[in-house]
C-alpha positions as CSV (number, residue, x, y, z in Angstrom):
1,M,10.0,23.5,12.3
2,C,11.3,22.7,8.6
3,S,11.8,19.2,7.5
4,C,15.2,19.2,7.0
5,H,15.5,19.7,10.6
6,E,13.3,17.2,11.9
7,Y,14.9,14.6,9.4
8,R,18.2,15.5,11.3
9,M,16.9,15.4,14.9
10,L,15.3,11.8,13.9
11,A,18.7,10.5,12.5
12,Q,20.7,11.9,15.5
13,G,18.3,10.3,18.0
14,H,17.1,13.3,19.3
15,V,13.3,12.6,18.8
16,D,11.7,8.8,18.5
17,F,9.4,9.8,15.5
18,V,8.4,12.4,13.0
19,L,4.6,12.9,11.2
20,T,4.5,15.1,8.2
21,G,1.2,17.1,6.9
22,P,-1.1,15.8,4.6
23,S,0.9,16.4,1.2
24,P,4.3,15.2,1.3
25,A,5.9,17.0,-1.3
26,P,9.4,15.1,-2.6
27,W,11.6,18.2,-2.2
28,D,10.6,18.0,1.4
29,H,10.9,14.5,2.3
30,A,12.9,12.4,-0.2
31,A,16.3,13.2,1.3
32,G,14.9,12.6,4.7
33,V,13.4,9.6,3.7
34,L,16.8,8.1,2.8
35,I,18.6,9.5,5.7
36,T,16.2,8.2,8.0
37,Q,16.3,4.8,6.5
38,A,20.5,5.0,6.6
39,A,20.3,5.7,10.1
40,G,18.3,2.3,10.9
41,G,14.8,4.0,10.9
42,V,11.4,3.4,9.1
43,A,9.7,5.7,6.9
44,R,6.2,4.6,5.7
45,F,2.8,6.2,5.0
46,L,0.5,6.0,8.3
47,D,-1.7,3.7,6.4
48,G,1.6,1.1,6.3
49,G,2.4,2.2,2.3
50,D,6.1,2.6,1.4
51,Y,7.2,6.2,1.0
52,D,6.8,7.1,-3.1
53,L,7.6,10.2,-4.7
54,A,4.6,10.0,-6.8
55,R,2.1,10.2,-3.9
56,K,0.5,13.3,-3.5
57,R,-1.5,12.9,-0.1
58,G,-1.1,10.8,3.0
59,V,0.4,11.3,6.4
60,L,4.2,10.2,6.4
61,L,5.0,8.8,9.6
62,L,9.1,8.4,10.1
63,A,10.4,6.4,13.3
64,S,13.8,5.2,14.8
65,S,12.6,1.6,14.8
66,E,9.7,-0.9,13.2
67,Q,8.6,-0.9,16.8
68,V,8.3,2.6,17.4
69,W,6.7,3.0,14.1
70,A,4.3,0.4,14.9
71,Q,3.4,2.1,18.4
72,V,2.7,5.6,17.0
73,A,0.8,4.7,13.9
74,R,-1.5,2.8,16.4
75,Q,-1.9,5.9,18.2
76,Y,-2.4,8.5,15.3
77,S,-4.5,5.8,13.3
78,A,-7.2,8.5,13.3
79,L,-5.2,10.6,11.1
80,N,-5.2,7.9,8.5
81,V,-8.0,9.3,6.3
82,D,-8.6,9.6,2.5
83,F,-6.9,13.0,1.7
84,G,-8.0,12.0,-2.1
């Protein structure tokens, strides 16, 4: 599934969260992060760091709400490893 479709599904309420792979390229995620936030969702790295275009490694977690983000972050905390 492509990132564009995943962000559309999240913004339209069809899914509660999206997890990315460990290499968040800006061309795949920058617009989707803005769309998620505009729709009232949360976009942060699994380690809690804000989305940053310059960041090259890390799992990006996008969720429909702060509550969903926190719940999913706990469930998938094992994915929060140093990819450096």
